[in-house]
C-alpha positions as CSV (number, residue, x, y, z in Angstrom):
1,X,0.0,0.0,0.0
2,X,1.3,3.4,-0.9
3,X,1.0,5.5,2.3
4,X,-0.5,9.0,2.0
5,X,1.6,11.4,0.0
6,X,3.5,8.7,-1.9
7,X,3.1,6.7,-5.1
8,X,-0.5,6.5,-6.2
9,X,-1.8,8.0,-3.0
10,X,-1.8,11.6,-4.1
11,X,2.0,12.1,-3.9
12,X,3.2,15.2,-2.0
13,X,6.0,17.2,-3.7
14,X,6.0,20.5,-2.0
15,X,9.6,21.4,-1.1
16,X,11.1,24.0,-3.5
17,X,14.0,22.6,-5.6
18,X,16.4,25.2,-4.3
19,X,15.6,24.2,-0.7
20,X,15.8,20.5,-1.5
21,X,19.2,21.0,-3.1
22,X,20.5,23.0,-0.2
23,X,19.5,20.3,2.3
24,X,20.9,17.3,0.4
25,X,24.1,19.1,-0.6
26,X,24.9,20.5,2.9
27,X,28.3,19.6,4.2
28,X,27.6,17.0,7.0
29,X,30.7,18.2,9.0
30,X,29.6,21.8,9.2
31,X,28.6,23.2,12.5
32,X,27.5,26.5,10.9
33,X,23.8,25.7,10.4
34,X,22.3,29.1,9.4
35,X,21.9,28.1,5.7
36,X,20.6,24.7,6.5
37,X,18.1,26.2,8.9
38,X,17.0,28.7,6.2
39,X,16.5,25.9,3.7
40,X,14.4,23.9,6.2
41,X,12.3,27.0,6.9
42,X,11.6,27.5,3.2
43,X,10.7,23.8,2.9
44,X,8.2,24.0,5.7
45,X,6.7,27.3,4.5
46,X,6.0,26.0,1.0
47,X,4.6,22.7,2.2
48,X,2.3,24.4,4.6
49,X,1.1,26.7,1.9
50,X,0.7,24.0,-0.8
51,X,-0.7,21.2,1.3
52,X,-2.8,23.4,3.7
53,X,-5.0,21.2,6.0
54,X,-3.8,18.1,4.2
55,X,-0.3,18.5,5.7
56,X,-1.2,17.4,9.2
57,X,-3.0,14.3,7.8
58,X,0.2,12.8,6.4
59,X,1.3,10.9,9.5
60,X,1.6,7.3,10.8
61,X,-1.5,7.6,13.0
62,X,-3.8,8.3,10.0
63,X,-1.9,5.8,7.8
64,X,-2.8,3.1,10.4
65,X,-6.5,4.1,9.9
66,X,-6.0,3.8,6.2
67,X,-4.9,0.2,6.7
68,X,-8.1,-0.6,8.5
69,X,-10.1,0.8,5.6
70,X,-7.9,-1.4,3.3
71,X,-8.9,-4.4,5.5
72,X,-12.5,-3.5,5.1
73,X,-12.1,-3.2,1.3
74,X,-10.5,-6.6,1.2
75,X,-13.4,-8.1,3.1
76,X,-11.3,-9.7,5.8
77,X,-11.7,-9.7,9.5
78,X,-8.0,-9.5,10.2
79,X,-5.2,-7.8,8.3
80,X,-1.9,-9.7,7.6
81,X,0.9,-7.3,6.6
82,X,4.6,-6.8,6.3
83,X,6.2,-3.4,7.3
84,X,9.7,-2.5,6.2
85,X,11.5,0.2,8.0
86,X,9.2,3.1,8.7
87,X,6.3,0.9,7.5
88,X,6.9,-1.1,10.7
89,X,6.0,2.0,12.8
90,X,2.7,2.2,11.0
91,X,2.0,-1.5,11.8
92,X,2.7,-1.1,15.5
93,X,0.2,1.8,15.6
94,X,-2.3,-0.3,13.7
95,X,-1.9,-3.2,16.2
96,X,-2.6,-0.9,19.1
97,X,-5.5,0.9,17.5
98,X,-7.1,-2.1,15.8
99,X,-6.0,-5.1,17.9
100,X,-9.2,-7.1,17.1
101,X,-8.5,-6.6,13.4
102,X,-4.8,-7.5,13.6
103,X,-3.7,-10.7,11.9
104,X,-0.1,-11.8,11.3
105,X,2.2,-8.8,11.2
106,X,5.9,-8.8,10.3
107,X,8.1,-5.9,11.2
108,X,11.3,-5.9,9.1
109,X,13.7,-3.4,10.6
110,X,11.6,-1.4,13.0
111,X,12.5,2.1,14.2
112,X,13.3,2.5,17.9
113,X,10.0,2.9,19.9
114,X,11.6,4.1,23.1
115,X,14.4,6.6,22.6
116,X,13.7,10.4,22.2
117,X,14.6,11.9,18.8
118,X,18.2,13.0,19.7
119,X,19.0,9.6,21.2
120,X,17.5,7.8,18.3
121,X,19.4,9.9,15.8
122,X,22.7,9.3,17.7
123,X,22.0,5.6,17.7
124,X,21.2,5.8,14.0
125,X,24.6,7.5,13.3
126,X,26.5,4.8,15.3
127,X,24.5,2.1,13.6
128,X,25.2,3.5,10.1
129,X,28.9,3.8,11.0
130,X,29.0,0.2,12.2
131,X,27.4,-0.9,9.0
132,X,30.0,0.9,6.9
133,X,32.7,-0.8,9.0
134,X,31.1,-4.2,8.2
135,X,31.1,-3.1,4.5
136,X,34.7,-2.1,4.7
137,X,35.7,-5.4,6.4
138,X,34.0,-7.4,3.6
139,X,35.4,-5.1,1.0
140,X,39.0,-5.6,2.3
141,X,38.5,-9.4,2.5
142,X,37.6,-9.6,-1.2
143,X,40.4,-7.3,-2.3
144,X,38.0,-4.7,-3.5
145,X,38.9,-1.6,-5.5
146,X,39.1,0.6,-2.4
147,X,42.4,-1.0,-1.3
148,X,43.6,-2.1,2.1
149,X,41.8,0.6,4.1
150,X,38.3,1.2,2.5
151,X,37.2,3.6,5.2
152,X,40.2,5.9,4.9
153,X,39.8,5.8,1.1
154,X,36.2,7.0,1.6
155,X,37.1,9.7,4.0
156,X,39.8,10.8,1.5
157,X,37.0,11.1,-1.1
158,X,35.0,13.4,1.1
159,X,38.0,15.6,1.7
160,X,38.6,15.7,-2.0
161,X,35.0,16.8,-2.7
162,X,35.3,19.4,0.1
163,X,38.5,20.9,-1.3
164,X,37.4,21.0,-5.0
165,X,33.6,21.7,-4.8
166,X,33.4,23.5,-8.2
167,X,35.0,20.7,-10.3
168,X,33.7,17.6,-8.3
169,X,30.1,18.1,-9.4
170,X,29.1,16.1,-6.3
171,X,28.8,17.8,-2.9
172,X,30.0,16.2,0.4
173,X,26.5,16.1,1.6
174,X,25.3,14.2,-1.5
175,X,28.1,11.8,-1.2
176,X,27.3,11.0,2.4
177,X,23.7,10.5,1.6
178,X,24.7,8.2,-1.3
179,X,26.9,6.1,1.0
180,X,24.0,5.7,3.5
181,X,21.5,4.7,0.7
182,X,24.0,2.3,-0.9
183,X,24.7,0.6,2.4
184,X,20.9,-0.3,2.7
185,X,21.2,-3.0,0.0
186,X,23.9,-5.5,0.9
187,X,23.8,-7.0,-2.6
188,X,25.0,-3.7,-3.9
189,X,28.0,-3.4,-1.6
190,X,30.5,-4.4,-4.3
191,X,29.0,-1.9,-6.7
192,X,29.1,0.8,-4.0
193,X,32.8,0.2,-3.5
194,X,33.4,0.6,-7.2
195,X,31.3,3.8,-7.3
196,X,33.5,5.3,-4.5
197,X,36.6,4.3,-6.4
198,X,35.3,5.9,-9.6
199,X,34.4,9.1,-7.8
200,X,37.9,9.4,-6.4
201,X,39.1,9.2,-10.1
202,X,36.6,12.0,-11.1
203,X,33.7,9.9,-12.3
204,X,30.8,10.6,-9.9
205,X,28.0,9.2,-12.0
206,X,27.6,5.9,-10.2
207,X,27.8,7.4,-6.7
208,X,25.4,10.2,-7.6
209,X,22.9,7.6,-8.8
210,X,22.4,6.4,-5.2
211,X,21.3,9.8,-4.0
212,X,19.2,10.8,-7.0
213,X,15.9,9.5,-5.6
214,X,16.3,11.8,-2.5
215,X,15.9,14.9,-4.6
216,X,14.3,13.7,-7.8
217,X,10.9,12.2,-8.6
218,X,11.2,8.5,-9.7
219,X,8.2,6.9,-11.5
220,X,5.1,7.9,-9.5
221,X,7.0,8.7,-6.3
222,X,8.0,12.2,-5.3
223,X,11.5,12.9,-4.0
224,X,12.2,10.9,-0.9
225,X,13.2,14.0,1.0
226,X,9.7,15.4,0.7
227,X,7.9,12.3,2.1
228,X,10.6,11.7,4.7
229,X,10.3,15.3,6.1
230,X,6.5,15.5,5.9
231,X,5.9,12.2,7.7
232,X,8.9,12.4,10.0
233,X,8.0,15.9,11.2
234,X,4.4,15.0,11.6
235,X,5.3,12.0,13.8
236,X,7.6,14.0,16.1
237,X,6.8,16.7,18.5
238,X,10.3,17.7,19.7
239,X,11.9,20.7,18.1
240,X,15.6,21.5,18.9
241,X,17.4,24.9,18.6
242,X,20.3,25.2,16.0
243,X,22.9,25.9,18.7
244,X,22.1,22.6,20.4
245,X,22.3,20.7,17.2
246,X,25.6,22.4,16.3
247,X,27.1,21.0,19.4
248,X,25.8,17.6,18.5
249,X,27.5,17.8,15.1
250,X,30.8,18.4,16.7
251,X,30.3,15.6,19.3
252,X,28.8,12.9,17.0
253,X,31.2,13.3,14.1
254,X,34.0,12.4,16.6
255,X,32.2,9.1,17.3
256,X,30.9,8.5,13.8
257,X,33.2,10.2,11.3
258,X,31.1,9.4,8.2
259,X,27.6,9.8,9.5
260,X,27.6,11.5,12.9
261,X,27.2,15.1,11.5
262,X,24.5,14.1,9.0
263,X,22.3,12.5,11.6
264,X,22.7,15.4,13.9
265,X,21.9,17.9,11.2
266,X,18.7,16.0,10.3
267,X,17.3,17.0,13.7
268,X,17.2,20.6,12.5
269,X,15.0,19.9,9.4
270,X,11.8,19.8,11.4
271,X,12.6,23.0,13.4
272,X,10.2,25.2,11.4
273,X,7.4,22.6,10.8
274,X,4.1,22.7,12.6
275,X,4.2,20.7,15.8
276,X,1.7,17.9,15.8
277,X,-1.0,18.1,18.5
278,X,-0.2,14.6,19.8
279,X,2.9,12.5,20.1
280,X,2.7,8.9,18.7
281,X,2.0,6.6,21.5
282,X,4.6,4.0,22.6
283,X,3.6,0.7,21.0
284,X,2.3,-2.1,23.3
285,X,0.7,-4.8,21.2
286,X,-1.3,-6.0,24.2
287,X,-4.4,-7.0,22.3
288,X,-2.6,-8.3,19.2
289,X,-1.6,-11.9,18.3
290,X,2.1,-12.7,17.9
291,X,4.0,-10.1,15.9
292,X,7.2,-11.2,14.2
293,X,10.1,-8.7,14.4
294,X,13.2,-9.1,12.2
295,X,16.4,-7.3,13.2
296,X,19.6,-7.0,11.3
297,X,23.0,-6.8,13.0
298,X,24.4,-4.1,10.7
299,X,21.4,-2.0,9.6
300,X,22.3,1.6,8.5
301,X,18.6,2.8,8.7
302,X,17.0,1.0,11.7
303,X,19.8,-0.2,14.0
304,X,19.6,-3.6,15.5
305,X,19.3,-2.4,19.1
306,X,16.2,-0.2,18.3
307,X,14.5,-3.0,16.4
308,X,15.2,-5.4,19.3
309,X,13.7,-2.9,21.7
310,X,10.5,-3.0,19.6
311,X,10.3,-6.7,20.0
312,X,10.7,-6.4,23.8
313,X,8.3,-3.5,24.0
314,X,5.5,-5.4,22.2
315,X,3.7,-7.8,24.6
316,X,3.3,-10.2,21.6
317,X,6.7,-9.5,20.0
318,X,8.7,-12.5,18.7
319,X,12.3,-11.7,17.6
320,X,14.3,-13.2,14.8
321,X,17.8,-11.7,14.5
322,X,19.9,-11.8,11.3
323,X,23.6,-11.4,11.8
324,X,24.0,-9.8,8.4
325,X,24.1,-6.3,7.0
326,X,21.8,-4.0,5.0
327,X,18.4,-2.4,5.7
328,X,16.1,-5.3,6.6
329,X,16.5,-9.1,6.6
330,X,13.6,-10.2,4.5
331,X,14.7,-11.6,1.1
332,X,18.4,-10.9,2.1
333,X,18.5,-13.7,4.7
334,X,17.2,-17.1,3.6
335,X,16.8,-18.1,7.2
336,X,14.7,-15.0,8.1
337,X,12.7,-15.3,4.9
338,X,11.8,-18.9,5.7
339,X,10.7,-17.9,9.2
340,X,8.4,-15.2,7.7
341,X,7.0,-17.6,5.1
342,X,6.1,-20.2,7.7
343,X,4.6,-17.5,10.0
344,X,2.4,-16.0,7.3
345,X,1.5,-19.1,5.3
346,X,1.4,-21.8,8.0
347,X,0.8,-19.8,11.2
348,X,4.1,-21.2,12.7
349,X,5.4,-18.8,15.2
350,X,9.3,-19.1,15.4
351,X,11.1,-19.4,18.7
352,X,11.7,-16.0,20.2
353,X,15.4,-15.1,20.0
354,X,16.1,-17.2,16.9
355,X,19.4,-16.2,15.3
356,X,20.1,-16.4,11.6
357,X,23.6,-16.7,10.3
358,X,25.1,-13.9,8.1
């Protein structure tokens, strides 16, 4: 199902191109956030004007209600569903709001349900950094094109882009976003390594392709940045001042050199957006049947610890952990995929705490 504001569900594309470019291109190491704050303000102003009353309706709470309408349209008493990443958040809301209509739910890489936004962002930065380290280890083991120290080679690329911004045609911010998006698909890790190598030699096309969907409409979907900001800001009440976030950039990039600054800066993007009237409730799953939760050891988008907290938070949560890397375990792990198939098709609930090999 395309959630509100995406795909065929009346896609929302309201951020001005100049603001979108300023956000995606921003140097993730910068602690001077005035220009980023101004771009975020332009984004929020235009979306408020263009979407009007519809803006507040693009959130996970109402999307969960849409799922129940889908259930009614399908003519079933209980809805079986798979949620990937942010889709998992919608399913936990659905399970709490419509427990009697909840069937077999699978959460593949669920966002942390407990941590406040700054803590969740910091955990995300550390998780993304750990995923890159796993990528670098595998890259080195197969003698990839990045040489004996893939992380240092990647940091050198960022320095190269920073020193020659006019000739590089790819900003540091775009490159860091590209790395994060490339890490999400483990199958593409060899191609990601080659794209980094090519960018160091001046050919940025392959690396730029990873980040293109963030700022460019693809098929029926609006730019990912628009939908991420609209839904993310509508799901979060906390707003942080730029000076506090600037300190986080300095602190976090010391702990996570590639991604710390980016994850800290992203907390600024909601600063000018309308604050939702209510915070999303912490999921409980008390009235739902068993909910299967898949975690991935090295997940750059939804870190393992947060997904595992989801399983513990849900009264009916059953955890299957994959010791691999990438965003989500379904399809990528034969073991986790088999557990999901038996759960959905045969109603076989796996043993809580099942571990799948990498």
